[in-house]
DOGU-548916 format. One record per atom (N, C-alpha, C): residue in three letters; x, y, z. Coordinates in steps of 0.2 Angstrom, whole numbers. Layout:
# residues N
pt resn: ALA; x: X; y: Y; z: Z $
...
//
This chain:
# residues 155
pt resn: MET; x: 110; y: -8; z: -101 $
pt resn: MET; x: 105; y: -7; z: -93 $
pt resn: MET; x: 109; y: -6; z: -88 $
pt resn: ASP; x: 105; y: -2; z: -83 $
pt resn: ASP; x: 109; y: 4; z: -78 $
pt resn: ASP; x: 109; y: -6; z: -73 $
pt resn: GLU; x: 113; y: -4; z: -66 $
pt resn: GLU; x: 118; y: -13; z: -63 $
pt resn: GLU; x: 109; y: -11; z: -58 $
pt resn: PHE; x: 103; y: -9; z: -60 $
pt resn: PHE; x: 98; y: -10; z: -54 $
pt resn: PHE; x: 92; y: -13; z: -58 $
pt resn: THR; x: 94; y: -14; z: -61 $
pt resn: THR; x: 90; y: -19; z: -66 $
pt resn: THR; x: 88; y: -27; z: -62 $
pt resn: HIS; x: 80; y: -29; z: -64 $
pt resn: HIS; x: 79; y: -36; z: -59 $
pt resn: HIS; x: 79; y: -42; z: -66 $
pt resn: LEU; x: 84; y: -39; z: -69 $
pt resn: LEU; x: 87; y: -44; z: -74 $
pt resn: LEU; x: 93; y: -47; z: -73 $
pt resn: ASP; x: 95; y: -53; z: -76 $
pt resn: ASP; x: 105; y: -53; z: -75 $
pt resn: ASP; x: 106; y: -53; z: -84 $
pt resn: GLY; x: 113; y: -53; z: -85 $
pt resn: GLY; x: 115; y: -54; z: -90 $
pt resn: GLY; x: 110; y: -59; z: -95 $
pt resn: GLU; x: 108; y: -61; z: -97 $
pt resn: GLU; x: 105; y: -65; z: -97 $
pt resn: GLU; x: 98; y: -67; z: -99 $
pt resn: GLY; x: 96; y: -62; z: -94 $
pt resn: GLY; x: 88; y: -60; z: -97 $
pt resn: GLY; x: 84; y: -62; z: -93 $
pt resn: ARG; x: 89; y: -67; z: -86 $
pt resn: ARG; x: 84; y: -71; z: -83 $
pt resn: ARG; x: 82; y: -64; z: -74 $
pt resn: PRO; x: 75; y: -67; z: -72 $
pt resn: PRO; x: 75; y: -61; z: -66 $
pt resn: PRO; x: 78; y: -63; z: -60 $
pt resn: ARG; x: 80; y: -59; z: -57 $
pt resn: ARG; x: 84; y: -60; z: -49 $
pt resn: ARG; x: 82; y: -53; z: -45 $
pt resn: MET; x: 84; y: -53; z: -41 $
pt resn: MET; x: 84; y: -52; z: -34 $
pt resn: MET; x: 89; y: -45; z: -34 $
pt resn: VAL; x: 88; y: -39; z: -36 $
pt resn: VAL; x: 93; y: -34; z: -36 $
pt resn: VAL; x: 98; y: -33; z: -30 $
pt resn: ASP; x: 105; y: -33; z: -28 $
pt resn: ASP; x: 108; y: -36; z: -25 $
pt resn: ASP; x: 109; y: -26; z: -22 $
pt resn: VAL; x: 107; y: -27; z: -14 $
pt resn: VAL; x: 107; y: -18; z: -11 $
pt resn: VAL; x: 112; y: -18; z: -7 $
pt resn: GLY; x: 117; y: -24; z: -7 $
pt resn: GLY; x: 121; y: -26; z: -1 $
pt resn: GLY; x: 124; y: -19; z: -2 $
pt resn: GLY; x: 130; y: -17; z: -6 $
pt resn: GLY; x: 133; y: -10; z: -6 $
pt resn: GLY; x: 132; y: -6; z: -6 $
pt resn: LYS; x: 122; y: -3; z: -3 $
pt resn: LYS; x: 123; y: 2; z: -4 $
pt resn: LYS; x: 122; y: 6; z: 5 $
pt resn: PRO; x: 120; y: 12; z: 8 $
pt resn: PRO; x: 122; y: 8; z: 14 $
pt resn: PRO; x: 114; y: 13; z: 15 $
pt resn: ASP; x: 113; y: 14; z: 23 $
pt resn: ASP; x: 106; y: 11; z: 27 $
pt resn: ASP; x: 106; y: 18; z: 25 $
pt resn: THR; x: 97; y: 22; z: 27 $
pt resn: THR; x: 98; y: 27; z: 25 $
pt resn: THR; x: 89; y: 29; z: 26 $
pt resn: GLU; x: 84; y: 33; z: 29 $
pt resn: GLU; x: 79; y: 33; z: 32 $
pt resn: GLU; x: 76; y: 31; z: 25 $
pt resn: ARG; x: 67; y: 29; z: 23 $
pt resn: ARG; x: 64; y: 27; z: 19 $
pt resn: ARG; x: 57; y: 28; z: 20 $
pt resn: VAL; x: 56; y: 36; z: 18 $
pt resn: VAL; x: 48; y: 33; z: 16 $
pt resn: VAL; x: 43; y: 33; z: 12 $
pt resn: ALA; x: 40; y: 31; z: 11 $
pt resn: ALA; x: 35; y: 30; z: 4 $
pt resn: ALA; x: 27; y: 28; z: 10 $
pt resn: THR; x: 23; y: 35; z: 4 $
pt resn: THR; x: 15; y: 37; z: 7 $
pt resn: THR; x: 11; y: 32; z: 0 $
pt resn: ALA; x: 6; y: 30; z: 0 $
pt resn: ALA; x: 2; y: 29; z: -5 $
pt resn: ALA; x: -6; y: 27; z: -5 $
pt resn: GLU; x: -7; y: 27; z: -10 $
pt resn: GLU; x: -16; y: 29; z: -9 $
pt resn: GLU; x: -19; y: 23; z: -12 $
pt resn: ALA; x: -26; y: 22; z: -11 $
pt resn: ALA; x: -32; y: 18; z: -16 $
pt resn: ALA; x: -37; y: 20; z: -14 $
pt resn: ILE; x: -41; y: 21; z: -19 $
pt resn: ILE; x: -49; y: 24; z: -19 $
pt resn: ILE; x: -52; y: 18; z: -20 $
pt resn: LEU; x: -58; y: 19; z: -16 $
pt resn: LEU; x: -65; y: 14; z: -17 $
pt resn: LEU; x: -70; y: 16; z: -19 $
pt resn: HIS; x: -72; y: 19; z: -23 $
pt resn: HIS; x: -76; y: 19; z: -24 $
pt resn: HIS; x: -84; y: 16; z: -25 $
pt resn: LEU; x: -87; y: 19; z: -21 $
pt resn: LEU; x: -94; y: 19; z: -19 $
pt resn: LEU; x: -100; y: 25; z: -20 $
pt resn: GLY; x: -109; y: 17; z: -19 $
pt resn: GLY; x: -111; y: 24; z: -18 $
pt resn: GLY; x: -116; y: 29; z: -12 $
pt resn: THR; x: -119; y: 34; z: -13 $
pt resn: THR; x: -118; y: 37; z: -7 $
pt resn: THR; x: -122; y: 31; z: -2 $
pt resn: ASP; x: -126; y: 29; z: -2 $
pt resn: ASP; x: -130; y: 23; z: 6 $
pt resn: ASP; x: -124; y: 21; z: 8 $
pt resn: ALA; x: -119; y: 14; z: 4 $
pt resn: ALA; x: -115; y: 11; z: 5 $
pt resn: ALA; x: -108; y: 17; z: 8 $
pt resn: ARG; x: -107; y: 21; z: 6 $
pt resn: ARG; x: -101; y: 28; z: 8 $
pt resn: ARG; x: -104; y: 30; z: 14 $
pt resn: GLY; x: -110; y: 30; z: 17 $
pt resn: GLY; x: -113; y: 33; z: 22 $
pt resn: GLY; x: -115; y: 28; z: 27 $
pt resn: ALA; x: -115; y: 22; z: 28 $
pt resn: ALA; x: -114; y: 14; z: 30 $
pt resn: ALA; x: -107; y: 16; z: 30 $
pt resn: LEU; x: -103; y: 15; z: 27 $
pt resn: LEU; x: -97; y: 15; z: 31 $
pt resn: LEU; x: -92; y: 20; z: 37 $
pt resn: PHE; x: -97; y: 26; z: 34 $
pt resn: PHE; x: -93; y: 29; z: 39 $
pt resn: PHE; x: -97; y: 30; z: 44 $
pt resn: ALA; x: -102; y: 30; z: 45 $
pt resn: ALA; x: -105; y: 28; z: 50 $
pt resn: ALA; x: -105; y: 23; z: 54 $
pt resn: GLY; x: -100; y: 18; z: 52 $
pt resn: GLY; x: -99; y: 12; z: 58 $
pt resn: GLY; x: -107; y: 8; z: 57 $
pt resn: ARG; x: -113; y: 6; z: 50 $
pt resn: ARG; x: -119; y: 5; z: 51 $
pt resn: ARG; x: -117; y: -2; z: 43 $
pt resn: LEU; x: -112; y: -8; z: 45 $
pt resn: LEU; x: -111; y: -12; z: 39 $
pt resn: LEU; x: -115; y: -19; z: 43 $
pt resn: PRO; x: -114; y: -21; z: 39 $
pt resn: PRO; x: -118; y: -27; z: 44 $
pt resn: PRO; x: -112; y: -33; z: 45 $
pt resn: LYS; x: -106; y: -29; z: 43 $
pt resn: LYS; x: -100; y: -35; z: 43 $
pt resn: LYS; x: -97; y: -32; z: 50 $
pt resn: GLY; x: -98; y: -28; z: 55 $
pt resn: GLY; x: -95; y: -23; z: 57 $
pt resn: GLY; x: -90; y: -20; z: 54 $
pt resn: ASP; x: -85; y: -19; z: 61 $
pt resn: ASP; x: -81; y: -7; z: 58 $
pt resn: ASP; x: -76; y: -9; z: 53 $
pt resn: ALA; x: -78; y: -11; z: 46 $
pt resn: ALA; x: -75; y: -10; z: 43 $
pt resn: ALA; x: -69; y: -4; z: 43 $
pt resn: LEU; x: -68; y: 0; z: 42 $
pt resn: LEU; x: -63; y: 5; z: 44 $
pt resn: LEU; x: -57; y: 2; z: 50 $
pt resn: ALA; x: -59; y: -3; z: 54 $
pt resn: ALA; x: -53; y: -3; z: 59 $
pt resn: ALA; x: -51; y: -10; z: 55 $
pt resn: VAL; x: -54; y: -16; z: 52 $
pt resn: VAL; x: -52; y: -20; z: 49 $
pt resn: VAL; x: -50; y: -18; z: 43 $
pt resn: ALA; x: -50; y: -14; z: 38 $
pt resn: ALA; x: -45; y: -11; z: 33 $
pt resn: ALA; x: -40; y: -6; z: 36 $
pt resn: ARG; x: -38; y: -3; z: 43 $
pt resn: ARG; x: -32; y: -1; z: 44 $
pt resn: ARG; x: -30; y: -8; z: 44 $
pt resn: VAL; x: -30; y: -12; z: 47 $
pt resn: VAL; x: -26; y: -17; z: 49 $
pt resn: VAL; x: -21; y: -21; z: 46 $
pt resn: ALA; x: -27; y: -24; z: 40 $
pt resn: ALA; x: -28; y: -25; z: 35 $
pt resn: ALA; x: -19; y: -24; z: 30 $
pt resn: ALA; x: -20; y: -15; z: 29 $
pt resn: ALA; x: -16; y: -11; z: 27 $
pt resn: ALA; x: -9; y: -13; z: 30 $
pt resn: ILE; x: -9; y: -13; z: 35 $
pt resn: ILE; x: -4; y: -15; z: 38 $
pt resn: ILE; x: -1; y: -20; z: 38 $
pt resn: ALA; x: -6; y: -25; z: 39 $
pt resn: ALA; x: -4; y: -34; z: 37 $
pt resn: ALA; x: 0; y: -34; z: 29 $
pt resn: GLY; x: -5; y: -29; z: 25 $
pt resn: GLY; x: -2; y: -30; z: 19 $
pt resn: GLY; x: 5; y: -30; z: 17 $
pt resn: ALA; x: 5; y: -22; z: 20 $
pt resn: ALA; x: 12; y: -18; z: 21 $
pt resn: ALA; x: 19; y: -22; z: 23 $
pt resn: LYS; x: 18; y: -27; z: 27 $
pt resn: LYS; x: 21; y: -30; z: 31 $
pt resn: LYS; x: 23; y: -39; z: 27 $
pt resn: ARG; x: 18; y: -39; z: 24 $
pt resn: ARG; x: 18; y: -46; z: 19 $
pt resn: ARG; x: 19; y: -45; z: 12 $
pt resn: THR; x: 23; y: -38; z: 10 $
pt resn: THR; x: 24; y: -38; z: 4 $
pt resn: THR; x: 30; y: -44; z: 1 $
pt resn: ALA; x: 37; y: -42; z: 2 $
pt resn: ALA; x: 41; y: -48; z: -1 $
pt resn: ALA; x: 38; y: -54; z: -3 $
pt resn: ASP; x: 30; y: -58; z: 4 $
pt resn: ASP; x: 28; y: -61; z: 3 $
pt resn: ASP; x: 25; y: -66; z: -4 $
pt resn: LEU; x: 20; y: -55; z: -8 $
pt resn: LEU; x: 18; y: -59; z: -12 $
pt resn: LEU; x: 21; y: -56; z: -18 $
pt resn: ILE; x: 26; y: -50; z: -21 $
pt resn: ILE; x: 31; y: -49; z: -23 $
pt resn: ILE; x: 36; y: -51; z: -23 $
pt resn: PRO; x: 37; y: -55; z: -32 $
pt resn: PRO; x: 41; y: -60; z: -30 $
pt resn: PRO; x: 52; y: -59; z: -30 $
pt resn: LEU; x: 51; y: -51; z: -31 $
pt resn: LEU; x: 61; y: -48; z: -32 $
pt resn: LEU; x: 59; y: -43; z: -27 $
pt resn: CYS; x: 55; y: -43; z: -23 $
pt resn: CYS; x: 53; y: -38; z: -18 $
pt resn: CYS; x: 59; y: -38; z: -12 $
pt resn: HIS; x: 64; y: -35; z: -5 $
pt resn: HIS; x: 65; y: -39; z: -1 $
pt resn: HIS; x: 62; y: -39; z: 4 $
pt resn: PRO; x: 63; y: -44; z: 8 $
pt resn: PRO; x: 60; y: -42; z: 15 $
pt resn: PRO; x: 63; y: -37; z: 17 $
pt resn: ILE; x: 63; y: -34; z: 21 $
pt resn: ILE; x: 61; y: -25; z: 25 $
pt resn: ILE; x: 61; y: -23; z: 30 $
pt resn: ALA; x: 64; y: -25; z: 36 $
pt resn: ALA; x: 64; y: -22; z: 43 $
pt resn: ALA; x: 60; y: -18; z: 43 $
pt resn: LEU; x: 53; y: -15; z: 45 $
pt resn: LEU; x: 50; y: -10; z: 47 $
pt resn: LEU; x: 52; y: -5; z: 52 $
pt resn: THR; x: 51; y: 0; z: 52 $
pt resn: THR; x: 50; y: 0; z: 57 $
pt resn: THR; x: 45; y: 7; z: 59 $
pt resn: ALA; x: 39; y: 9; z: 54 $
pt resn: ALA; x: 32; y: 9; z: 54 $
pt resn: ALA; x: 27; y: 12; z: 51 $
pt resn: ILE; x: 23; y: 9; z: 51 $
pt resn: ILE; x: 16; y: 10; z: 47 $
pt resn: ILE; x: 10; y: 14; z: 48 $
pt resn: ALA; x: 7; y: 16; z: 44 $
pt resn: ALA; x: 1; y: 20; z: 47 $
pt resn: ALA; x: -4; y: 19; z: 42 $
pt resn: ALA; x: -9; y: 20; z: 42 $
pt resn: ALA; x: -15; y: 15; z: 39 $
pt resn: ALA; x: -19; y: 19; z: 41 $
pt resn: ASP; x: -24; y: 23; z: 36 $
pt resn: ASP; x: -31; y: 28; z: 37 $
pt resn: ASP; x: -37; y: 27; z: 31 $
pt resn: VAL; x: -39; y: 26; z: 33 $
pt resn: VAL; x: -46; y: 26; z: 27 $
pt resn: VAL; x: -52; y: 35; z: 31 $
pt resn: VAL; x: -51; y: 37; z: 23 $
pt resn: VAL; x: -54; y: 43; z: 24 $
pt resn: VAL; x: -59; y: 44; z: 20 $
pt resn: GLU; x: -64; y: 47; z: 21 $
pt resn: GLU; x: -72; y: 50; z: 17 $
pt resn: GLU; x: -69; y: 54; z: 11 $
pt resn: VAL; x: -69; y: 51; z: 4 $
pt resn: VAL; x: -67; y: 55; z: -1 $
pt resn: VAL; x: -77; y: 58; z: -6 $
pt resn: ASP; x: -74; y: 60; z: -9 $
pt resn: ASP; x: -82; y: 59; z: -13 $
pt resn: ASP; x: -84; y: 55; z: -16 $
pt resn: GLU; x: -78; y: 52; z: -18 $
pt resn: GLU; x: -79; y: 45; z: -22 $
pt resn: GLU; x: -81; y: 39; z: -19 $
pt resn: GLY; x: -81; y: 40; z: -13 $
pt resn: GLY; x: -80; y: 34; z: -8 $
pt resn: GLY; x: -76; y: 36; z: -2 $
pt resn: ALA; x: -70; y: 30; z: -2 $
pt resn: ALA; x: -65; y: 30; z: 1 $
pt resn: ALA; x: -60; y: 31; z: -1 $
pt resn: ARG; x: -55; y: 31; z: 3 $
pt resn: ARG; x: -46; y: 31; z: 4 $
pt resn: ARG; x: -45; y: 31; z: 7 $
pt resn: VAL; x: -40; y: 24; z: 6 $
pt resn: VAL; x: -37; y: 19; z: 10 $
pt resn: VAL; x: -28; y: 23; z: 10 $
pt resn: VAL; x: -26; y: 26; z: 15 $
pt resn: VAL; x: -18; y: 31; z: 14 $
pt resn: VAL; x: -13; y: 26; z: 19 $
pt resn: VAL; x: -7; y: 25; z: 16 $
pt resn: VAL; x: -3; y: 20; z: 19 $
pt resn: VAL; x: 3; y: 24; z: 20 $
pt resn: THR; x: 7; y: 24; z: 24 $
pt resn: THR; x: 14; y: 27; z: 24 $
pt resn: THR; x: 19; y: 21; z: 26 $
pt resn: VAL; x: 26; y: 22; z: 25 $
pt resn: VAL; x: 27; y: 15; z: 29 $
pt resn: VAL; x: 36; y: 18; z: 29 $
pt resn: ARG; x: 37; y: 17; z: 37 $
pt resn: ARG; x: 44; y: 20; z: 33 $
pt resn: ARG; x: 51; y: 13; z: 36 $
pt resn: CYS; x: 55; y: 16; z: 34 $
pt resn: CYS; x: 62; y: 9; z: 37 $
pt resn: CYS; x: 69; y: 11; z: 37 $
pt resn: ILE; x: 73; y: 11; z: 42 $
pt resn: ILE; x: 79; y: 12; z: 38 $
pt resn: ILE; x: 82; y: 6; z: 37 $
pt resn: GLY; x: 85; y: 6; z: 31 $
pt resn: GLY; x: 86; y: 0; z: 26 $
pt resn: GLY; x: 90; y: 3; z: 19 $
pt resn: ARG; x: 91; y: -1; z: 17 $
pt resn: ARG; x: 95; y: -2; z: 9 $
pt resn: ARG; x: 93; y: 0; z: 2 $
pt resn: THR; x: 84; y: 0; z: 4 $
pt resn: THR; x: 80; y: 0; z: -1 $
pt resn: THR; x: 73; y: 2; z: 2 $
pt resn: GLY; x: 73; y: 4; z: -6 $
pt resn: GLY; x: 65; y: 7; z: -4 $
pt resn: GLY; x: 58; y: 6; z: 2 $
pt resn: VAL; x: 53; y: 6; z: 4 $
pt resn: VAL; x: 45; y: 6; z: 4 $
pt resn: VAL; x: 42; y: 6; z: 2 $
pt resn: GLU; x: 43; y: 8; z: -7 $
pt resn: GLU; x: 35; y: 11; z: -8 $
pt resn: GLU; x: 33; y: 6; z: -12 $
pt resn: MET; x: 36; y: -2; z: -12 $
pt resn: MET; x: 30; y: -10; z: -13 $
pt resn: MET; x: 27; y: -10; z: -9 $
pt resn: GLU; x: 29; y: -8; z: -3 $
pt resn: GLU; x: 27; y: -13; z: 4 $
pt resn: GLU; x: 20; y: -4; z: 4 $
pt resn: ALA; x: 19; y: 0; z: 3 $
pt resn: ALA; x: 14; y: 5; z: 6 $
pt resn: ALA; x: 10; y: 5; z: -1 $
pt resn: ILE; x: 12; y: 4; z: -8 $
pt resn: ILE; x: 5; y: 2; z: -12 $
pt resn: ILE; x: 4; y: -4; z: -13 $
pt resn: THR; x: 9; y: -7; z: -7 $
pt resn: THR; x: 4; y: -13; z: -7 $
pt resn: THR; x: 0; y: -15; z: -2 $
pt resn: GLY; x: 2; y: -11; z: 3 $
pt resn: GLY; x: -4; y: -10; z: 11 $
pt resn: GLY; x: -11; y: -5; z: 8 $
pt resn: ALA; x: -5; y: 0; z: 3 $
pt resn: ALA; x: -18; y: 3; z: 1 $
pt resn: ALA; x: -19; y: -2; z: -3 $
pt resn: ALA; x: -16; y: -3; z: -5 $
pt resn: ALA; x: -20; y: -11; z: -11 $
pt resn: ALA; x: -25; y: -16; z: -8 $
pt resn: ILE; x: -22; y: -18; z: -2 $
pt resn: ILE; x: -23; y: -22; z: 3 $
pt resn: ILE; x: -28; y: -18; z: 8 $
pt resn: GLY; x: -30; y: -14; z: 10 $
pt resn: GLY; x: -34; y: -10; z: 13 $
pt resn: GLY; x: -41; y: -8; z: 7 $
pt resn: ALA; x: -40; y: -5; z: 4 $
pt resn: ALA; x: -46; y: -3; z: -2 $
pt resn: ALA; x: -49; y: -13; z: -3 $
pt resn: ILE; x: -44; y: -16; z: -5 $
pt resn: ILE; x: -50; y: -24; z: -6 $
pt resn: ILE; x: -49; y: -27; z: 1 $
pt resn: THR; x: -49; y: -24; z: 6 $
pt resn: THR; x: -53; y: -26; z: 13 $
pt resn: THR; x: -60; y: -23; z: 13 $
pt resn: LEU; x: -59; y: -15; z: 11 $
pt resn: LEU; x: -67; y: -13; z: 11 $
pt resn: LEU; x: -70; y: -16; z: 6 $
pt resn: TYR; x: -71; y: -16; z: 0 $
pt resn: TYR; x: -74; y: -19; z: -3 $
pt resn: TYR; x: -75; y: -25; z: -2 $
pt resn: ASP; x: -72; y: -31; z: 3 $
pt resn: ASP; x: -74; y: -36; z: 7 $
pt resn: ASP; x: -80; y: -34; z: 12 $
pt resn: MET; x: -79; y: -29; z: 14 $
pt resn: MET; x: -81; y: -28; z: 20 $
pt resn: MET; x: -90; y: -24; z: 17 $
pt resn: VAL; x: -89; y: -19; z: 10 $
pt resn: VAL; x: -94; y: -17; z: 7 $
pt resn: VAL; x: -98; y: -21; z: 5 $
pt resn: LYS; x: -95; y: -25; z: 0 $
pt resn: LYS; x: -99; y: -29; z: -5 $
pt resn: LYS; x: -106; y: -33; z: -3 $
pt resn: GLY; x: -109; y: -34; z: 0 $
pt resn: GLY; x: -115; y: -36; z: 4 $
pt resn: GLY; x: -121; y: -31; z: 2 $
pt resn: MET; x: -117; y: -25; z: 3 $
pt resn: MET; x: -123; y: -21; z: 0 $
pt resn: MET; x: -119; y: -17; z: -3 $
pt resn: GLU; x: -116; y: -17; z: -5 $
pt resn: GLU; x: -115; y: -15; z: -14 $
pt resn: GLU; x: -110; y: -18; z: -18 $
pt resn: ARG; x: -113; y: -22; z: -21 $
pt resn: ARG; x: -108; y: -26; z: -27 $
pt resn: ARG; x: -106; y: -23; z: -30 $
pt resn: GLY; x: -107; y: -17; z: -31 $
pt resn: GLY; x: -103; y: -14; z: -39 $
pt resn: GLY; x: -97; y: -10; z: -36 $
pt resn: ALA; x: -97; y: -9; z: -31 $
pt resn: ALA; x: -91; y: -5; z: -25 $
pt resn: ALA; x: -84; y: -5; z: -33 $
pt resn: GLU; x: -79; y: -4; z: -32 $
pt resn: GLU; x: -75; y: 0; z: -37 $
pt resn: GLU; x: -71; y: 2; z: -33 $
pt resn: ILE; x: -63; y: -2; z: -33 $
pt resn: ILE; x: -55; y: -2; z: -33 $
pt resn: ILE; x: -54; y: 1; z: -37 $
pt resn: GLY; x: -54; y: 9; z: -38 $
pt resn: GLY; x: -52; y: 13; z: -45 $
pt resn: GLY; x: -42; y: 15; z: -44 $
pt resn: GLN; x: -39; y: 22; z: -44 $
pt resn: GLN; x: -34; y: 22; z: -42 $
pt resn: GLN; x: -29; y: 20; z: -38 $
pt resn: VAL; x: -27; y: 16; z: -39 $
pt resn: VAL; x: -21; y: 12; z: -32 $
pt resn: VAL; x: -12; y: 17; z: -33 $
pt resn: ARG; x: -10; y: 21; z: -30 $
pt resn: ARG; x: -3; y: 25; z: -33 $
pt resn: ARG; x: 2; y: 27; z: -28 $
pt resn: LEU; x: 7; y: 28; z: -27 $
pt resn: LEU; x: 10; y: 32; z: -25 $
pt resn: LEU; x: 11; y: 39; z: -24 $
pt resn: ILE; x: 9; y: 40; z: -17 $
pt resn: ILE; x: 12; y: 51; z: -18 $
pt resn: ILE; x: 17; y: 53; z: -16 $
pt resn: ALA; x: 22; y: 50; z: -13 $
pt resn: ALA; x: 26; y: 52; z: -8 $
pt resn: ALA; x: 32; y: 47; z: -9 $
pt resn: LYS; x: 38; y: 49; z: -10 $
pt resn: LYS; x: 43; y: 43; z: -6 $
pt resn: LYS; x: 52; y: 48; z: -5 $
pt resn: SER; x: 54; y: 47; z: 1 $
pt resn: SER; x: 61; y: 51; z: 1 $
pt resn: SER; x: 64; y: 45; z: 2 $
pt resn: GLY; x: 70; y: 48; z: 5 $
pt resn: GLY; x: 77; y: 44; z: 8 $
pt resn: GLY; x: 80; y: 39; z: 0 $
pt resn: GLY; x: 86; y: 36; z: 1 $
pt resn: GLY; x: 90; y: 33; z: -6 $
pt resn: GLY; x: 94; y: 38; z: -10 $
pt resn: ARG; x: 96; y: 33; z: -15 $
pt resn: ARG; x: 99; y: 38; z: -19 $
pt resn: ARG; x: 96; y: 45; z: -22 $
pt resn: SER; x: 89; y: 42; z: -25 $
pt resn: SER; x: 86; y: 45; z: -30 $
pt resn: SER; x: 81; y: 51; z: -24 $
pt resn: GLY; x: 84; y: 53; z: -17 $
pt resn: GLY; x: 81; y: 56; z: -14 $
pt resn: GLY; x: 72; y: 57; z: -13 $
pt resn: GLU; x: 70; y: 62; z: -16 $
pt resn: GLU; x: 64; y: 65; z: -14 $
pt resn: GLU; x: 58; y: 63; z: -18 $
pt resn: TRP; x: 53; y: 62; z: -20 $
pt resn: TRP; x: 50; y: 59; z: -25 $
pt resn: TRP; x: 41; y: 62; z: -22 $
pt resn: LEU; x: 36; y: 68; z: -24 $
pt resn: LEU; x: 30; y: 71; z: -25 $
pt resn: LEU; x: 26; y: 71; z: -28 $
pt resn: ARG; x: 21; y: 68; z: -28 $
pt resn: ARG; x: 17; y: 69; z: -36 $
pt resn: ARG; x: 12; y: 73; z: -36 $
//
């Protein structure tokens, strides 16, 4: 096993020691898709949901989710994030939550971007479920990352 495993020599979970790694700018973008029917999608993007401005709430939730990643994912390092951008865009399937996270640090921000996108989609579900219980959270995935030893990666 290489030096970045989350298991120690006896197979026990551990947080990887990133102390010897250099600080570099790190950026990651992730997305989550909320599948919606035509009526719910129209109401969401027209701002006509009974619960209010779901798009604004989802953006704030995505940012909050990215900030709390180390509290939710046991072996993630707490990271001093320098920026988070969250947006919700209309797509044929329903809504696409896109989150980009930045930091200057010793470990990447992929998990923060993915967590932010997932929390944004979960929040959208909460906001539309009264109108469409069958809404479904689909694909949650990393789109791109840069920085660190492995450099750039693009889906």
